[in-house]
Phi, psi and omega in degrees: 000129179273167184294339184286334181266345184299311179298324178296320179297317178296319179296318179293320180298318179295318180292315179298322180296318179291325176295316179299317179298319179295318180297314179299314179299315183295315180293317181295324182275357183268356180086015180278358179232151178234146179267135178227163175256134177273162182304332180274005177097347179291153175258146175212173182241137178233157176295137177279160175297136182277045182236146173229147175226118182057038177081004181247135176277151175281131179261192178281126179271316180221149173283170181296129180285159172289160179301128176065019182298326186255011183299308183297311179298323181294314178295324177296319177296331179277359174105001178282139176270173186299322181294319178294320179295316178300321179294317178298320178293314181298323180281355179079014180288320178228160174253143180209149173268159180274000000 
């Protein structure tokens, strides 16, 4: 790269950076993202559903579940009793939290 293009590159980088910051600010302030809690307690931001109903955006209904958090209730809803679920867990067929 010769010296004549270097200042132009810096000027473009500064302009692109300010444009990027404006886009991030605009998108973040528009409600296109929702905040959620991860199983380890950290907070993060995810894209919101691009849907509105009667002028209202859909928010976060539930945070991200822990691994295998819903295995037992789901299997119970499918008709398995507690002993069968325990056997499936013990045999390594499914993973479940206590």
